[in-house]
C-alpha positions as CSV (number, residue, x, y, z in Angstrom):
1,M,141.1,8.6,-74.9
2,Q,142.1,5.7,-72.6
3,L,141.1,4.8,-69.0
4,L,144.1,4.0,-66.9
5,P,144.6,2.3,-63.5
6,K,144.1,4.3,-60.3
7,Q,141.3,6.5,-61.7
8,K,143.5,8.2,-64.3
9,I,142.6,9.1,-67.9
10,I,144.9,9.9,-70.8
11,S,143.5,11.8,-73.8
12,A,144.8,13.3,-77.0
13,F,143.3,16.3,-78.9
14,R,145.1,17.5,-81.9
15,G,148.8,17.5,-80.8
16,T,148.2,17.8,-77.1
17,V,148.2,14.8,-74.7
18,R,146.7,15.2,-71.2
19,L,146.8,13.0,-68.1
20,S,143.9,13.7,-65.7
21,D,142.6,12.3,-62.4
22,Y,138.8,11.5,-62.3
23,S,138.7,10.1,-58.8
24,D,136.8,13.2,-57.5
25,L,134.0,13.0,-60.0
26,P,130.6,12.1,-58.5
27,I,129.4,8.5,-59.1
28,T,125.9,8.0,-60.4
29,T,123.8,5.0,-61.2
30,S,121.4,6.7,-63.6
31,M,121.7,8.5,-66.8
32,V,121.6,12.3,-66.5
33,E,119.0,14.1,-68.5
34,R,121.3,16.8,-69.6
35,F,125.1,17.0,-69.3
36,I,126.2,20.1,-67.5
37,S,129.9,20.2,-66.7
38,T,130.3,21.7,-63.2
39,T,133.7,20.2,-62.4
40,T,136.9,19.7,-64.3
41,N,139.2,16.8,-63.9
42,P,142.4,17.8,-62.2
43,L,145.2,17.9,-64.8
44,L,148.2,16.0,-63.7
45,W,150.3,16.4,-66.9
46,K,150.2,17.9,-70.3
47,H,152.5,17.6,-73.3
48,E,152.2,19.5,-76.6
49,F,153.8,17.7,-79.5
50,Q,154.9,19.6,-82.6
51,D,152.5,17.6,-84.7
52,S,148.9,18.5,-85.1
53,T,147.6,15.0,-84.6
54,M,148.1,12.2,-82.1
55,H,146.6,8.7,-81.9
56,L,146.9,6.8,-78.7
57,S,147.2,3.0,-78.3
58,R,145.5,0.9,-75.7
59,P,147.5,1.0,-72.4
60,F,150.0,-1.7,-71.5
61,V,149.9,-2.2,-67.7
62,S,152.9,-3.5,-65.7
63,Q,153.6,-3.6,-62.0
64,D,154.8,0.0,-61.6
65,R,154.0,1.8,-64.8
66,V,151.6,2.1,-67.7
67,R,152.8,2.5,-71.3
68,V,150.8,4.2,-74.0
69,M,152.1,4.5,-77.6
70,G,151.4,7.8,-79.4
71,L,151.4,7.9,-83.2
72,S,151.8,11.3,-84.9
73,S,152.2,11.8,-88.6
74,A,155.9,11.9,-88.2
75,A,156.9,9.6,-85.3
76,L,155.9,6.9,-82.8
77,Y,156.3,7.9,-79.2
78,D,156.4,5.9,-76.0
79,M,154.7,7.5,-73.0
80,Q,155.5,5.8,-69.7
81,I,153.2,6.7,-66.9
82,N,154.5,6.0,-63.4
83,D,151.8,4.1,-61.6
84,T,152.8,4.6,-58.0
85,D,150.9,7.2,-55.9
86,E,154.2,9.0,-54.9
87,S,155.2,9.5,-58.5
88,F,152.4,12.0,-59.2
89,S,154.1,14.6,-57.0
90,E,156.8,14.9,-59.7
91,D,156.6,14.5,-63.5
92,P,154.3,11.5,-63.9
93,V,155.0,10.8,-67.6
94,T,158.2,10.1,-69.5
95,V,158.0,10.7,-73.3
96,K,160.5,9.1,-75.7
97,R,160.4,9.3,-79.5
98,L,161.0,5.8,-80.7
99,I,160.9,5.7,-84.5
100,S,160.0,7.9,-87.4
101,V,157.0,6.7,-89.4
102,P,156.5,6.8,-93.1
103,P,154.8,10.1,-94.3
104,L,151.1,9.9,-94.0
105,D,148.6,12.2,-95.6
106,L,146.8,13.4,-92.4
107,F,143.5,14.2,-94.1
108,Y,143.4,10.8,-95.8
109,Y,144.7,9.0,-92.7
110,A,142.0,10.6,-90.4
111,T,139.0,10.3,-92.7
112,L,139.4,7.6,-95.4
113,G,140.3,4.3,-93.8
114,A,143.6,4.2,-92.0
115,A,144.2,2.7,-88.6
116,Q,146.9,1.3,-86.4
117,G,147.5,-1.4,-83.9
118,F,150.4,-1.4,-81.4
119,G,151.9,-3.9,-79.0
120,P,154.7,-3.2,-76.5
121,D,157.5,-3.8,-79.0
122,R,155.9,-3.9,-82.5
123,G,153.0,-2.5,-84.4
124,V,151.3,-2.0,-87.7
125,I,149.8,0.9,-89.5
126,Y,147.1,0.0,-92.0
127,V,146.6,2.6,-94.8
128,S,144.0,2.1,-97.5
129,G,145.4,2.9,-100.9
130,G,142.1,3.2,-102.6
131,P,139.5,0.6,-103.7
132,E,142.1,-1.9,-104.9
133,V,145.0,-2.1,-102.4
134,A,146.0,-1.4,-98.8
135,R,149.4,-0.9,-97.3
136,L,150.6,-2.4,-94.1
137,H,153.5,-0.6,-92.5
138,L,155.1,-3.0,-90.0
139,L,157.0,-1.4,-87.2
140,G,159.4,-2.8,-84.7
141,Y,160.8,-0.9,-81.7
142,Q,162.3,-1.2,-78.2
143,P,160.5,0.4,-75.3
144,G,162.2,3.7,-74.3
145,V,164.9,3.4,-77.0
146,E,165.0,5.8,-80.0
147,T,165.9,4.2,-83.3
148,P,166.3,7.1,-85.7
149,D,167.3,5.0,-88.8
150,F,164.4,2.5,-88.6
151,V,162.9,1.6,-91.9
152,P,159.5,-0.1,-91.7
153,V,158.6,-3.2,-93.8
154,V,155.7,-2.3,-96.2
155,K,153.4,-5.0,-97.4
156,T,150.6,-4.5,-100.0
157,I,147.4,-6.5,-99.7
158,K,144.2,-6.6,-101.9
159,N,141.5,-4.4,-100.5
160,H,138.1,-4.8,-102.0
161,R,136.0,-3.3,-99.2
162,T,135.9,-0.4,-96.8
163,I,137.6,-0.9,-93.4
164,M,134.9,-0.7,-90.6
165,H,136.9,-0.8,-87.4
166,R,140.4,-0.2,-86.1
167,P,142.4,-3.4,-86.9
168,L,143.2,-5.5,-83.9
169,F,146.8,-6.5,-83.6
170,D,148.1,-9.3,-81.4
171,P,151.8,-8.7,-81.0
172,G,152.2,-12.1,-79.3
173,S,151.1,-14.2,-82.3
174,G,151.9,-11.6,-84.9
175,R,148.3,-11.7,-86.3
176,L,146.3,-8.7,-87.5
177,V,142.5,-8.8,-87.8
178,I,141.1,-6.3,-90.3
179,F,137.3,-5.7,-90.3
180,F,135.8,-4.9,-93.6
181,T,132.2,-4.4,-94.6
182,G,130.6,-7.9,-94.2
183,R,133.7,-9.8,-93.4
184,F,137.0,-9.8,-91.6
185,V,140.5,-10.8,-92.7
186,V,143.3,-12.3,-90.6
187,V,146.8,-11.5,-91.8
188,D,149.6,-13.5,-90.2
189,L,152.6,-11.3,-89.9
190,A,154.6,-13.6,-87.6
191,L,157.1,-14.8,-90.2
192,I,157.5,-11.2,-91.6
193,Y,158.4,-9.9,-88.1
194,K,160.7,-12.9,-87.5
195,D,162.7,-12.1,-90.6
196,S,162.7,-8.3,-90.2
């Protein structure tokens, strides 16, 4: 789930992504004793993907649109949300399949230490391969352009501890920060991306 500009929210549950408006929800300055849902957020858009899972990136905000990357077990999608008030009278979101991703065991991916970080034009999927190694799937893509024959670069690193938090990826510098129990590791991917 991600908060977007102009009081919008995008969420993913299983294979369905929803865009909602929360501008009419009451504002409060105190914690409620018990949550009772008396209103529903107006649904602006809904898309059901064929896959049963979808992970959303943080939003990338520009002058007239917001982009959110969506990772399923089979592909990476680019969701461009028009950010002008007039755009919400029509279809507010454009969905493009960008690249196929390597096969991921969904149960293992969801429960045992895999995570992803995405930038506007490149990203990384971190998959723990057990107590000894982890795999980094390095992805490159162009916004709104499908590349069906893309093959990711896969790098293996030593993994002695359990991942504790989603890795942070800085696409500008090409650095990935992985948080393990008791420490963090910075992996510099800039030269790999430059060569790939």
